[in-house]
C-alpha positions as CSV (number, residue, x, y, z in Angstrom):
1,X,20.4,157.5,144.4
2,X,23.9,156.5,144.8
3,X,25.7,157.0,148.0
4,X,29.3,159.4,148.0
5,X,31.3,156.1,147.7
6,X,29.5,155.2,144.5
7,X,27.8,152.2,145.2
8,X,24.2,151.8,145.7
9,X,23.2,152.3,148.8
10,X,23.7,150.0,151.4
11,X,22.6,148.4,154.4
12,X,23.7,148.2,158.1
13,X,25.5,144.8,157.1
14,X,28.0,146.4,154.7
15,X,31.0,147.8,156.4
16,X,31.6,152.3,155.4
17,X,33.9,152.8,153.2
18,X,33.8,156.6,152.7
19,X,36.8,158.8,153.4
20,X,35.8,162.6,153.2
21,X,35.7,164.2,156.4
22,X,31.9,163.9,157.1
23,X,31.8,160.3,156.5
24,X,35.3,158.8,158.5
25,X,33.6,160.9,161.1
26,X,31.0,158.7,161.1
27,X,33.2,155.3,160.7
28,X,35.0,156.2,163.5
29,X,31.5,157.3,165.9
30,X,30.5,153.6,164.8
31,X,33.9,152.3,165.9
32,X,33.6,153.7,169.0
33,X,30.6,152.5,169.9
34,X,31.9,148.8,168.8
35,X,34.4,149.6,171.5
36,X,32.5,150.5,174.1
37,X,29.9,147.9,173.1
38,X,33.3,145.3,173.8
39,X,34.1,147.4,177.1
40,X,30.6,147.2,178.5
41,X,28.7,144.4,176.9
42,X,25.3,144.8,179.2
43,X,24.5,148.0,177.4
44,X,22.4,148.9,175.1
45,X,24.1,151.3,172.6
46,X,22.3,152.6,169.3
47,X,24.3,154.7,166.3
48,X,21.7,155.6,164.1
49,X,22.2,156.2,160.1
50,X,20.1,158.7,159.5
51,X,19.6,159.8,155.6
52,X,18.9,163.3,154.9
53,X,17.9,164.6,158.8
54,X,15.4,167.6,158.2
55,X,14.6,170.1,160.9
56,X,11.2,172.3,161.2
57,X,12.9,175.0,159.3
58,X,14.2,172.6,156.3
59,X,11.8,170.2,155.8
60,X,9.0,172.7,154.3
61,X,11.6,173.5,151.4
62,X,13.7,170.5,151.8
63,X,17.0,171.8,153.0
64,X,18.5,172.5,149.5
65,X,18.2,168.6,148.5
66,X,18.0,167.4,144.9
67,X,14.5,166.2,144.5
68,X,15.9,162.7,144.1
69,X,17.0,163.0,147.7
70,X,14.2,165.1,149.3
71,X,12.5,161.8,148.7
72,X,14.2,160.0,151.3
73,X,14.8,163.0,153.9
74,X,13.7,162.4,157.0
75,X,11.2,165.3,158.7
76,X,11.2,166.8,162.2
77,X,8.1,164.6,163.6
78,X,9.7,161.7,161.8
79,X,13.0,162.2,163.6
80,X,11.3,163.0,166.7
81,X,9.6,159.6,167.1
82,X,12.4,158.1,166.1
83,X,15.0,159.8,168.8
84,X,11.8,158.2,171.6
85,X,12.1,154.8,170.4
86,X,16.2,154.8,170.0
87,X,15.7,156.3,174.3
88,X,12.8,153.4,174.9
89,X,15.7,150.4,173.5
90,X,16.4,148.1,176.2
91,X,18.3,145.3,174.1
92,X,21.8,145.5,175.1
93,X,24.2,145.3,172.5
94,X,25.7,147.8,169.7
95,X,22.7,148.2,166.9
96,X,24.0,150.2,163.6
97,X,20.5,151.4,162.6
98,X,19.7,153.0,159.2
99,X,16.8,155.7,159.0
100,X,15.4,156.9,156.0
101,X,12.2,159.0,155.2
102,X,11.4,156.3,152.2
103,X,7.5,155.1,153.3
104,X,7.1,152.8,151.0
105,X,10.6,151.1,151.9
106,X,10.6,150.2,148.1
107,X,14.6,152.2,147.9
108,X,15.5,152.2,151.4
109,X,14.7,150.0,154.1
110,X,14.0,150.9,157.5
111,X,13.6,146.9,158.3
112,X,15.8,147.4,161.4
113,X,14.4,150.5,163.0
114,X,10.8,148.6,162.8
115,X,12.3,145.3,163.7
116,X,14.2,146.6,166.6
117,X,12.9,150.2,167.9
118,X,9.0,149.6,166.5
119,X,9.7,153.0,164.0
120,X,8.5,153.7,160.3
121,X,8.8,156.8,158.8
122,X,5.6,158.7,158.6
123,X,6.8,161.0,156.2
124,X,6.8,164.0,158.4
């Protein structure tokens, strides 16, 4: 699987480089988080990079994602647990966190989400 940028999927430490409308909106959101973190250093600010989040309606049929992408989609129960874990985080700072439905972690890492939030996908 390759991202829209044509490169292998990137982790949180790699600067974003998307230039389509969606990608730029994500970049701007993360830049806003960084600016807020500079202004309020004691705040806890999370930017979740959710890979193919699917709701209850779209989860059963994969939401039109190709099979290759569906393997990394996040199901509604995993997303509920993720949101609860993110809301419970109290570590000050700005945290950019990739989250995926890759249960095995063989292709897309959830390491930062696991370390910081105690969250791992369960595939549902």
